[in-house]
N, C-alpha and C positions, 0 to 999 in steps of 0.2 A: 313405551314407544320404541319400535325397532328402527334402527338406523340402516341406511343402505350400505352395502358391502364396501363402497368406496369412501364411507364416512371417515373423516380425519378429525380426531378430537383436538380441541384448541387449548384446553386447560390441563394442568397436571391431574386434577381430580378426574376429568373425563378419560385421560390416558390410563390412569390407575384402574378405573372402572372397566375400560376396554380390555385390560390385561387380566383383571381378576375374574371377570365373568366367565371366560373360557375355562379357567381353573375350576370354578364351581361346577361347570358342565362336565368337565373331565371326571370330577369326583361324584357326579350325579347327585348333587345336593345343592341347596341354596345357602347363601351367606347369612350368618347370624349377625356378624359385624365385619368390618373391613379385614381384620386379621385372623378371624377364626371361622372355620366352617361350622355349619349347624351340627354336624356329628361330633364336634368338639376337637377335631384335629386342627392344628395350626397350619397355615399356608407355609409350605417349606420353600427354601431357596431352589430346590430341584423343580418344584412346580412352576415357579416364576421363570426360571431359566428355560424350561421346556416350552412354555407358551410364548415367551418373548423372542426366542430364537438366539438369545445371547449364549455364547459358549463359555464354559468355565475357564477361568484364567489358568487353571492347572493344565488344561489341554494345550493352550498356547505355550505355556512354559515348557511342557514336555516336548512339543514340536521343536522349539528352539534347542533344547538339550539333544534331541535326536539328530538334528542338523549339525550341531557342534561335534557330534561323535565322529563324523567323517565317514560313516558307513552308509553306502548307497542302499544296501539291503535293509538296514533299519529304517531309513527314510522311506523307502518304498513300502515297507510293511506298515509304517505309521500312517502314511497317506491313504493306503487302502483301508486301514481301520477307521479313519475319520470319515471317509466316504461311506463305509458300511454303517457307521453310527448315524448317518443321515445329516451330518453338519453341512450347512450351505457354504460353498467356497467363498462367496462374496462376503459373508459374515466372518469367516476365517481370515480373509484378507484384511478386512476392516480392523479387526482386533489385533492381527499380526502387525499392521502398520503402527498402531499405538505402542505395542511391545518393543518393536525395533527402534523406534525413536528414543526410548528410554533405556535401551540395552547398553550396559556399561562395557561389555567386553569387545564391542566394535567401535573403532574410531569413526569420525564423521565421514571421511571418504568411502569407507566400507558400507556404512549405513546408507549413504547416497546411492551406491550401486544396488544394494538390496531393495531400496524403496523405488528406484527406477524400474527394476525388474518386476516388482510388485505392481506398479502402475501399468506396465505393459501387459502383464498377465490378466489384470483386472479388466483391461480394455478388451483383450481377446475373449475373456469370459462373457462380457456383455455382447460380443459379436457372435456368440454361440459356440465357442471352442469347448473342448473337453475339460471338465473340472479336474479330472485326474492328471492330465498333462500339464495344466496350469499350476496345480499344487506341486507337482514334481519339479517344474521349472523354477518356481520360487524357492522350493526347498533346496534344490541343488545350488542356487545362487547363495543362499544363506550358508550352505556347507562350504562353498568356495571361499567366501569371505571370512568364515570362522576359522578356517585351518591355516 
């Protein structure tokens, strides 16, 4: 039975199914079991991340490191790279929010300034602003607060 495109799964089992089915279609094979493709290759973390839209934590960590470097050119190059890699800015912002909250090298007032800028840029993004400009704005705020 095919669900309409707007179908929202209610259970964890349905969410898993909705995530794993596109992976099987990407590999042009059907599932033998939940964790193994018919061809015998395991479902990799890369496959799940690609289909789910979740960004590797190493990308977020690298973003924070580049911002802490204090180099505008490195920040600009990194932002251009993540856009070229096809990462969604709203997902980057969501994951960055979580990373900043638990970041040890910033005290609470600095975290608050970064998170305020993040919320402003997220709002601008929803209003149709440029992803590049919003990512740069947040990155520069992290750079200001880190140095």
